[in-house]
Structures are given as C-alpha cells and as structure tokens.
C-alpha positions in Angstrom: 138.0 72.9 96.1 135.9 69.7 95.4 133.6 71.4 92.9 134.0 69.8 89.5 133.1 71.3 86.1 129.8 69.3 86.2 128.8 70.8 89.6 129.8 74.3 88.5 127.7 74.0 85.2 124.6 73.0 87.3 125.0 76.0 89.6 125.7 78.4 86.7 122.7 77.1 84.7 120.4 77.8 87.7 121.8 81.3 88.2 121.3 82.1 84.5 117.7 80.6 84.7 116.9 83.0 87.6 117.9 85.9 85.4 115.9 84.6 82.5 112.8 84.2 84.8 113.1 87.8 85.9 113.3 89.1 82.4 110.5 86.8 81.2 108.1 88.1 83.8 109.2 91.7 83.6 106.4 92.7 81.2 103.7 91.0 83.2 105.0 92.5 86.5 104.6 96.0 84.9 100.9 95.6 84.3 99.9 97.1 87.6 100.8 97.2 91.4 98.7 94.0 92.2 100.4 92.0 89.5 103.9 93.0 90.7 103.3 92.5 94.4 100.5 89.9 94.6 100.7 88.0 91.3 97.3 89.5 90.5 95.7 87.2 93.1 95.4 84.7 90.4 98.0 82.1 91.3 96.7 78.6 92.4 97.0 77.6 96.0 99.3 74.7 95.4 101.8 77.0 93.5 101.7 79.5 96.3 102.1 76.7 98.9 105.2 75.4 97.1 106.5 78.9 97.0 105.9 79.5 100.7 107.5 76.1 101.6 110.5 77.0 99.4 110.9 80.4 101.2 110.9 78.5 104.5 113.6 76.1 103.3 116.4 78.5 103.7 120.2 77.9 104.0 120.6 79.6 107.4 117.7 77.8 109.0 118.8 74.4 107.6 122.4 74.9 108.8 120.9 75.7 112.3 118.7 72.6 112.2 121.5 70.3 111.2 123.6 71.7 114.1 120.7 71.1 116.5 120.1 67.6 115.2 123.8 66.7 115.6 123.9 67.9 119.2 120.4 67.2 120.5 119.4 64.2 118.3 115.7 63.5 117.9 114.9 65.9 120.7 115.8 68.6 118.2 112.3 68.2 116.6 110.9 70.4 119.4 113.4 73.3 119.1 111.8 74.8 116.0 108.8 75.5 118.2 110.8 78.7 118.9 109.4 80.2 115.7 106.9 78.6 116.5 106.7 76.2 113.5 103.2 75.1 114.5 101.8 78.6 113.8 101.2 77.0 110.3 98.7 74.7 111.9 96.8 77.5 113.5 96.8 79.3 110.2 95.7 76.2 108.3 92.7 75.6 110.6 91.2 79.1 110.8 93.6 82.1 110.7 94.5 82.1 107.0 90.9 82.1 106.1 90.2 85.0 108.5 93.2 87.0 107.1 92.3 86.5 103.4 88.7 87.6 103.9 89.9 91.2 104.2 91.1 91.3 100.5 94.0 93.5 101.6 97.5 93.6 100.1 99.5 94.0 103.3 99.2 93.7 107.0 99.0 97.4 107.4 96.2 97.7 104.9 94.4 94.8 106.7 94.3 96.9 109.8 91.8 99.3 108.0 89.2 96.5 108.0 89.6 96.1 111.8 90.1 99.7 113.0 88.7 101.8 110.2 90.2 104.8 108.5 89.8 107.4 111.3 90.0 107.6 115.1 92.7 108.0 117.7 95.6 105.7 117.0 94.6 104.6 113.5 97.5 106.3 111.7 99.9 105.3 114.5 98.8 101.6 114.3 99.5 101.7 110.5 103.0 103.3 111.1 104.0 100.9 113.9 103.1 97.7 111.9 105.0 99.0 108.9 108.0 99.7 111.2 107.8 96.2 112.7 107.5 94.6 109.2 110.5 96.5 108.0 112.6 95.7 111.1 111.8 92.0 110.8 112.4 92.0 107.1 115.8 93.6 107.6 116.6 91.1 110.3 115.7 88.1 108.1 117.7 89.5 105.2 120.8 89.9 107.5 120.1 86.3 108.9 120.0 84.8 105.4 123.0 86.9 104.3 125.2 85.6 107.1 124.2 81.9 106.6 124.9 82.1 102.8 128.4 83.6 103.3 129.4 80.8 105.8 128.0 78.2 103.5 129.8 79.4 100.3 133.1 79.8 102.1 133.4 76.1 102.7 133.1 75.3 98.9 135.0 78.2 97.5 138.0 78.8 99.7 139.3 82.4 99.7 142.8 81.2 98.8 141.4 80.0 95.4 139.7 83.3 94.6 141.8 86.1 96.0 144.4 85.9 93.2 141.7 86.9 90.7 140.5 90.0 92.6 142.1 93.4 92.8 141.6 93.8 96.6 142.4 92.0 99.9 140.0 91.0 102.6 140.5 89.8 106.2 139.2 86.3 107.0 136.4 87.8 109.0 134.8 89.5 105.9 135.2 86.7 103.4 131.7 85.3 104.1 130.2 88.8 103.7 131.9 89.1 100.3 130.3 85.8 99.1 127.0 86.9 100.6 127.0 90.1 98.5 127.8 88.4 95.3 124.9 85.9 95.4 122.6 88.5 96.9 122.9 90.5 93.7 121.5 87.5 91.7 118.5 87.2 94.0 117.9 90.9 93.9 117.8 91.0 90.1 115.1 88.4 89.5 112.9 89.3 92.4 113.0 93.1 91.7 112.6 92.8 88.0 109.9 90.1 87.8 107.9 90.6 91.0 105.6 88.0 92.6 105.2 85.9 89.4 109.0 85.3 89.0 109.4 84.7 92.7 106.7 81.9 92.7 108.1 80.2 89.5 111.6 80.5 90.9 110.5 78.9 94.2 108.7 76.0 92.4 111.8 75.2 90.4 114.0 75.4 93.5 111.6 73.1 95.4 111.9 70.4 92.6 115.7 70.7 92.8 115.7 70.5 96.6 113.4 67.4 96.6 115.9 65.5 94.4 118.8 66.7 96.5 117.3 65.9 99.9 116.2 62.4 98.8 119.7 61.8 97.4 121.3 62.8 100.7 118.9 60.6 102.6 119.7 57.5 100.4 123.5 58.2 100.7 123.2 58.4 104.5 121.1 55.3 104.7 123.7 53.4 102.7 126.6 54.6 104.9 124.7 53.8 108.1 123.8 50.3 107.0 125.6 47.7 109.2 127.0 50.4 111.4 125.8 52.2 114.6 126.0 55.8 115.6 128.4 56.8 118.4 126.0 59.2 120.3 125.2 59.9 124.0 122.4 57.9 125.8 119.0 59.4 125.0 120.1 61.0 121.7 117.8 58.8 119.6 114.7 59.4 121.8 112.5 62.3 121.0 111.0 62.4 124.5 112.7 64.3 127.4 112.6 65.0 131.2 113.3 68.2 133.1 117.0 68.1 132.4 118.5 67.3 129.0 121.3 64.9 130.3 123.1 64.5 127.0 126.8 63.9 127.8 129.1 64.4 124.8 132.3 64.5 126.9 133.7 61.2 125.6 132.6 61.7 122.0 132.7 65.4 121.0 133.3 67.6 124.1 132.6 70.8 122.2 128.9 69.7 121.9 128.6 70.1 125.7 129.8 73.7 125.4 127.2 74.3 122.7 124.4 73.0 124.9 125.6 75.3 127.8 125.9 78.3 125.4 122.4 77.6 123.9 120.9 77.6 127.3 118.9 74.4 126.6 120.2 72.3 129.5 117.0 72.7 131.5 115.0 71.3 128.6 111.7 71.0 130.5 111.7 74.7 131.4 112.9 75.6 127.8 110.0 73.5 126.4 107.4 75.1 128.7 108.5 78.6 127.7 108.5 77.6 124.0 105.0 76.2 124.2 103.5 79.2 126.1 105.1 81.7 123.7 104.2 79.5 120.7 100.5 79.3 121.5 100.2 83.1 122.0 102.3 83.8 118.9 100.3 81.4 116.8 97.0 83.0 117.9 98.4 86.4 116.8 98.5 85.1 113.2 101.4 85.5 110.7 104.0 88.2 111.1 104.0 90.8 108.3 106.5 89.0 106.1 106.5 86.7 103.0 104.2 84.2 104.7 101.5 86.8 105.1 102.0 88.0 101.6 101.5 84.5 100.2 98.2 84.2 102.2 96.9 87.5 100.9 97.9 86.5 97.3 95.5 83.5 97.2 92.3 83.5 95.2 89.9 82.9 98.1 89.8 82.3 101.9 89.3 78.6 101.3 92.4 78.4 99.1 94.3 80.4 101.8 93.7 77.5 104.3 94.6 74.9 101.7 97.8 76.7 100.8 98.9 76.9 104.5 98.1 73.3 105.2 100.0 72.2 102.1 103.2 73.9 103.3 103.9 71.5 106.2 103.1 68.4 104.1 105.6 69.3 101.3 108.3 71.0 103.5 108.9 68.9 106.5 109.6 65.3 105.2 111.8 66.7 102.4 113.8 69.1 104.6 114.3 66.6 107.4 115.6 64.0 105.0 118.5 66.4 104.4 118.8 67.4 108.0 119.0 63.8 109.3 121.0 62.5 106.3 123.8 65.1 106.9 123.6 64.5 110.7 124.2 60.8 110.2 127.1 61.4 107.8 128.7 63.9 110.2 128.3 61.5 113.2 129.8 58.6 111.3 132.8 60.6 110.1 133.1 63.4 112.6 136.9 63.3 112.8 137.1 63.9 109.0 135.2 67.2 109.2 136.8 70.6 109.9 134.3 72.7 111.8 136.4 75.4 113.3 135.7 79.0 112.3 138.2 81.8 111.7 138.5 82.3 115.5 139.5 78.6 115.9 136.3 77.7 117.8 134.2 74.7 116.7 131.2 76.0 114.9 128.5 73.3 114.6 126.6 75.5 112.0 129.4 74.4 109.6 128.3 70.8 109.7 126.0 71.2 106.8 128.5 72.7 104.3 131.3 70.5 105.6 129.4 67.2 105.3 128.1 68.2 101.8 131.6 69.1 100.6 133.1 65.9 102.0 130.6 63.1 101.2 128.4 63.9 98.2 129.4 62.6 94.8 129.8 64.7 91.6 126.5 65.9 90.2 124.7 65.4 93.5 127.0 68.0 95.1 126.1 70.4 92.3 122.3 69.7 92.7 122.5 70.2 96.5 124.5 73.4 96.2 122.1 74.7 93.5 119.1 73.8 95.7 120.6 75.5 98.8 121.6 78.6 96.8 118.0 78.6 95.5 116.8 78.3 99.1 118.6 81.4 100.0 117.4 83.3 96.9 113.8 82.2 97.5 113.8 83.3 101.2 115.6 86.5 100.2 113.2 87.4 97.4 110.1 86.6 99.4 111.3 88.8 102.2 112.3 91.5 99.8 108.9 91.4 98.1 107.2 91.9 101.5 109.4 94.9 102.4 108.7 96.4 99.0 104.9 95.9 99.5 105.0 97.8 102.8 107.1 100.7 101.7 105.4 101.2 98.3 101.8 100.4 99.2 101.6 101.7 102.7 104.1 104.7 102.6 104.7 105.9 99.1 101.1 105.5 97.7 99.5 106.6 100.9 101.6 109.6 102.0 104.0 110.6 99.2 102.3 110.2 95.8 98.7 108.7 96.0 98.1 109.5 92.3 101.3 107.8 91.0 101.1 106.1 87.6 101.8 102.4 87.2 105.1 103.3 85.6 106.1 105.4 88.6 105.0 102.6 91.0 107.2 100.0 89.3 110.2 102.4 89.3 109.6 103.0 93.0 109.5 99.2 93.6 112.9 98.9 91.8 114.4 101.7 93.9 113.0 100.5 97.2 114.2 96.9 96.4 117.8 98.1 96.0 117.6 100.2 99.1 116.2 97.4 101.3 118.9 95.0 100.0 121.6 97.5 100.9 120.3 97.9 104.4 120.0 94.2 104.9 123.6 93.7 103.7 125.0 96.4 106.0 123.2 94.9 109.0 124.6 91.5 108.0 128.1 92.8 108.4 127.5 93.3 112.2 125.8 89.9 112.9 127.9 87.4 114.8 126.2 84.1 113.6 122.9 82.7 112.5 121.7 81.7 115.9 122.2 85.2 117.4 119.9 87.0 114.9 117.4 84.1 114.9 117.0 84.0 118.7 116.4 87.8 118.7 113.9 87.7 115.9 111.8 84.8 117.2 112.0 85.5 120.9 112.8 89.2 121.3 111.2 91.1 118.4 108.2 88.8 118.2 107.7 89.1 121.9 106.7 92.7 121.2 104.4 91.7 118.3 102.3 89.0 119.9 99.9 90.7 122.4 98.5 93.4 120.1 98.1 91.1 117.1 96.4 88.4 119.2 93.9 90.8 120.7 92.9 92.3 117.4 91.2 89.0 116.5 89.5 88.1 119.7 88.5 91.2 121.7 85.9 93.7 120.3 86.9 96.6 122.6 90.5 96.5 121.4 91.2 99.6 119.2 93.8 101.2 117.1 95.2 103.2 120.0 95.7 100.0 122.0 97.3 98.3 119.0 99.8 101.2 118.7 100.8 101.4 122.3 100.9 97.6 122.6 103.3 97.4 119.7 105.4 100.3 121.0 105.6 98.8 124.5 106.8 95.6 123.0 109.1 96.6 120.1 111.2 99.3 121.8 112.1 97.0 124.8 113.0 94.2 122.2 115.4 96.6 120.4 116.8 97.7 123.7 117.3 94.0 124.6 119.3 93.4 121.4 121.5 96.5 122.1 122.1 95.6 125.8 123.0 92.0 124.9 125.4 93.2 122.1 127.3 95.3 124.7 127.3 92.4 127.3 125.1 94.2 129.8 122.5 91.3 129.6 123.1 87.7 128.8 121.1 84.5 128.5 118.6 83.0 126.1 116.3 85.6 124.5 113.3 83.2 125.1 113.6 83.8 128.8 113.0 87.5 128.3 109.9 86.9 126.3 107.4 86.8 129.2 108.6 90.3 130.3 108.3 91.7 126.8 104.8 90.1 126.5 103.6 91.6 129.8 104.9 95.0 128.8 103.2 94.8 125.5 99.9 93.6 127.0 100.0 96.5 129.5 100.4 98.9 126.6 97.5 97.2 124.8 95.1 97.6 127.7 96.2 101.1 128.7 96.0 102.3 125.1 92.6 100.7 124.5 90.9 102.4 127.5 92.6 105.7 126.7 90.5 106.0 123.6 87.0 105.4 122.4 86.0 102.0 121.0 86.3 101.5 117.2 83.3 102.9 115.2 80.5 100.4 115.5 80.0 100.2 111.8 83.6 99.1 111.3 83.3 96.5 114.0 80.0 95.1 112.6 81.6 95.0 109.1 84.7 93.2 110.4 82.7 90.8 112.5 80.2 89.8 109.7 83.0 89.5 107.1 85.8 87.8 109.0 83.5 85.9 111.4 86.0 85.4 114.3 85.1 83.7 117.5 86.1 85.3 120.8 84.9 88.1 123.0 82.5 89.7 120.5 79.1 89.5 122.3 78.2 93.2 122.2 78.9 93.4 118.5 77.1 90.1 117.9 74.0 91.4 119.7 73.9 94.4 117.5 74.3 92.4 114.3 71.6 89.9 115.5 69.2 92.8 116.2 69.6 93.9 112.6 69.7 90.4 111.1 68.0 87.7 113.3 69.2 85.0 110.8 72.9 85.8 111.4 74.7 82.9 113.0 78.0 83.5 115.0 81.1 81.4 114.5 80.8 78.6 117.1 83.8 76.6 115.8 86.2 77.4 118.7 86.2 73.8 120.1 86.4 72.3 116.6 89.3 74.6 115.6 91.2 73.8 118.8 90.6 70.1 118.3 91.9 70.3 114.8 94.9 72.4 115.9 96.0 69.7 118.4 95.7 67.0 115.7 97.5 69.2 113.3 100.5 69.8 115.7 100.8 66.0 116.3 100.7 65.4 112.5 103.3 68.1 112.0 105.6 66.3 114.5 105.0 63.0 112.7 105.9 64.5 109.3 109.1 65.9 110.9 110.3 62.7 112.6 109.2 60.2 109.9 112.2 60.7 107.6 114.5 60.6 110.7 113.2 57.2 111.7 113.3 56.0 108.1 117.0 56.9 107.6 118.0 55.3 110.9 115.7 52.3 110.1 114.0 52.3 113.5 111.2 50.1 112.2 108.7 50.0 115.2 108.8 53.8 115.8 108.5 54.3 112.0 105.4 52.1 111.8 103.8 53.8 114.8 104.4 57.2 113.3 102.8 56.2 109.9 99.7 54.8 111.7 99.3 57.9 113.8 99.6 60.1 110.7 97.1 58.0 108.7 94.5 58.2 111.6 94.9 62.0 111.9 94.6 62.5 108.1 91.4 60.5 108.1 89.9 62.6 111.0 91.0 65.9 109.5 89.4 65.1 106.2 86.0 65.1 108.0 86.7 67.9 110.6 88.7 70.3 108.5 88.8 69.7 104.7 85.0 69.0 104.4 84.2 72.1 106.4 86.4 74.7 104.7 83.4 76.6 103.5 82.0 77.0 107.0 82.6 80.5 108.3 
C-alpha cells in the first residue's frame, strides 16, 4: 500500500470536512422544502455551474474515459457523444432557459405547465416520468458505486484490511465493501445538509480536482519529454474513416479484444448512430436527474443558460488534463501496471487507479485520491438529491400527505435518502462493470425517454396521454433489453438497439396523442407565451395573436442551431486542447486555440448578448 501518512491525512481531512459541511447547513436546510431541495433558488449561476461540473466529474466516468483514451487515442474524444456530452450545448443555447421559465421544482412538476392538471393521461404522465427518474437515479448510483469500489481496491488491498475486520469476504465482493463504506460518508452530508451542502461540497471538490489534474498533466509532460509513445498508427489522430483500423497486436494485444468487445470497430457506423441519437436526445432536454435539478435551482432563465454554458468551460480542459496525463503515463510504463481483475482478465478500467498508485508522488497522490473520492461523493449526492426531490415532492406531498409540516417533510427526506441509497447499493452488487451499466443507461434507458420529451417542446398537439404511452413504449422495452442481455439471449452494443427503442416510443407517442383530446387551450397558450418555444405551434400562435396582436413568436430557430454547431465545435476544442498540450503537438494546438478564440468572439455576439431575447 503506497499511501503515506500525509496522503491519508489529506483524505481524512476531506471526509471530516464533508461531515462538518452537512452539520453546518443542517439548520438552513430545515427552513423549508425549497431550501432543502433547491437551495431556495438563491444560489449564483457560477456556483451551481461549478457544482454541476463537479457532479459530472465522477470516478466511474473518468475511469471509463482513461480506458478509452488508452485504447482509442485521440479518437476517444467522440465516444462521450454516447451520453451525448453535447446536450450541454443545446441546453446552453436555448433549452435551459425554456426549462427554467416554468419555475418548477422537478421534471414531473414541470409537466403541469405543459399538460395542465386535468385530462386523460395527465396523472399517468406524472407517474411515468417519476418512474423513469427513479430508475435512472438508481442506475447512476449503482454505476458510481461499482466504479468507486474498483478504484479503492487498488489503493487499499484487502490483504491489508481483512485482519482488522471480524468477517471474511470473497474477492468478488471486496469492491462492494469499499463502495458501501464511502457511500455512507456521501449519504450523511447530502441527506443532512440538502442542496446548500451539496453545492459547497462540490465547489471544494472542484478546487481540489483542478490542482490534482494540473499536477498530473505536468508530471505526464515531464515523463514524456524526450520520449515517444509506442502506439498504433492513427492513435494520435482524432479523425477517422469507416473502420477504426487500430492494431494493438504487437504492443498490447488485449486492447484489440477490448475494441472487439466494445463493438466500436466499424467506427463510422458507430459515430453515425451516436450523432443521430445524440441530436434527438439533446432536443429532448435534460433527463430528470441532478443536471435538471441544478437548472431548476437557478435564479432566472438567463442564469440557467449561463450556468449550463459554464459547465463545459470549467469541466472539459481540467478533466482531460487528468485523462490524457494518466494515459501517457500508462503508455510509457505499460509493463509496470497490473491491470488484471479477480478473474485474471485485463481490465482497462483499472488504468486510472493503477497509474495513480504507481507514478504520483506523496501529497499529490493524496490530493488526487481526495479529489476523486469527492468526485464520487458529488455525483452520488447530486443524484440522491434528485431522487429525494421526486419521491418527496411528487409522491409524498402530492398523494400521501399534502398538508405535511416542514418538520415532517425534512424527516421524510432523511428516510427517503436512506432508502434510495440502500436500493442503489443492492443494484450495484449485481453490476458486472462500469461500461455495462453506462451503455444501458445512455443507449437503452434513454432510448425510451427521447421521443416523448422531444415532442413536448415542439409539437402543440402532443398531449399527456401521448407522453405517457410514449414513455411506456420506450422504457419497458429498455428494461426488457437489459434483462435479455443479462441472460445472454441478446448481445451487441446497446446503441444499435436505440433506433428500435426510439421507433417504438415514437409510435406510442403518436397513438397515445390521437387517442385523447388535445391539451386544454388555456394551458397551451400559457405554456407558449411563457416558455416561448419554436416548432410546430402555429394553431396556438394564431390564437395568441388574435388576443394580443403585439405578440411576437420565437423566430430564433436558425440562430439557435447556428450557435449549437459552433458550441459543439468549441466543446471538442476544449476537450482536445489539453491532450495536444501534454503531447506538445504544437501546430494542432495552435489551430485549436485559434478556432476556439474565433468561436468565442462569435458567440459573444450571437448568444451572450441575446440572452434576454425570448
């Protein structure tokens, strides 16, 4: 075990600080429901942006990204489009502002502004979005839990710990034991202190991670200076053709097996599917998780847009300094790393913890471990807060005890938090690895989410009944897909099942919509004049114009799409910039900086200066 007393003191100090933060904000969190779940909608946009970026900087995702960067090189910058990572650009340009105008507290509550409080399918639409939110929250909790356990196992070998414990564990469940221990810390400060403690904890974690990531980048740069990387042809080129054609057979043959197992060999097909799915998913807006909760917690629609734009700027360069730094160290000293799992098979998700444990000096190791532990705790607490909001706000206060006192609401938040954590941990015990649950969430489960949540913005005739059946036609097949794949009945990349899930969901949307009357016209007019979406709203627009001839519809579709294209290019530049910097590819680095500067100048005029328009 390489951890020294200095490293352990840094980690312990952070864990104690999280407990202190929870206790410090306990009184403020008890003021009312909004203070606990939303920070009273008084937190500044840059604090919420830092918090949102910290939540996205998770251990499991970073382990996955390092493994991708090692195997796929600079082409790995495209693979996070599976989420899709560029949904932040769509939100920045227009969707965050539209979402925040509702003044709702959760995604289920937001639906009331679109479909009203009565009518066929209204209650069902509320129930199905709550179910989706909870399923995705449980999935993300299990995903983070598995990644954390694998991470800690590298630094604290079971052989060093088991002598002090009164029970035995098989090697398979050692990561789960570590996951449970650190989950308890995250659970304490997030449940006790609510949104205020979550945001402050995230900001502290981001500062630690920034120092740690820059340190890793500098160390990798120093080790690489005067040397070259032993990588396949095309590894250091972000552009690609129809086939991947990365041949690792003479360097690390196991990497070829990972490419085959991942299903990314036909990279052109994979990219096309990602792009198609990504555009539709982005138009649907944020999923009902911590990302949506941060948008709804901002002071105003303009601040919601600023917050979302801030996330990519502060997250990507810092995160990819760590990703590329650890990749470079792993490539230089690959033979010194032990990457085999308990089953004896090479696990590239172990590169991150193995490289950190092998190459980082005393103090820096403690900072990095603290930052990554904080990354887990931030993602965990944000997801937990979102689950609490849906259960307490949309189930308990609506159907169980509408007249509950503030004291009872806070107690219910505590109880729900503990229950949600327990379910997430139990699910984590059955997850094979990070990539398995990630692929199902982003490609399977979200495949059932996209159609209904896209149509709710852009089609006036779409109603609550269509939303309910669209979600049902999507979510149930997605769950069936996960079950069938777990029993070996189906195989292959979840992304390739996405078109089928999308078509099924779209069919449910259309059939459900025409099986019921349109949403009440007063609700539609209120939504249209408040949110001001563009799309297929002509009948509603005509009615509004008849009542108010001065009303001007939102004609910013072309401008929004122009800004989205620029934003996606800028996001890619922010991602690849630290990679070029660490490898000192001077000409590509210069080109990237120039492109970024030009885009920032344009967006200042076409986006920032127009934030108050519509």
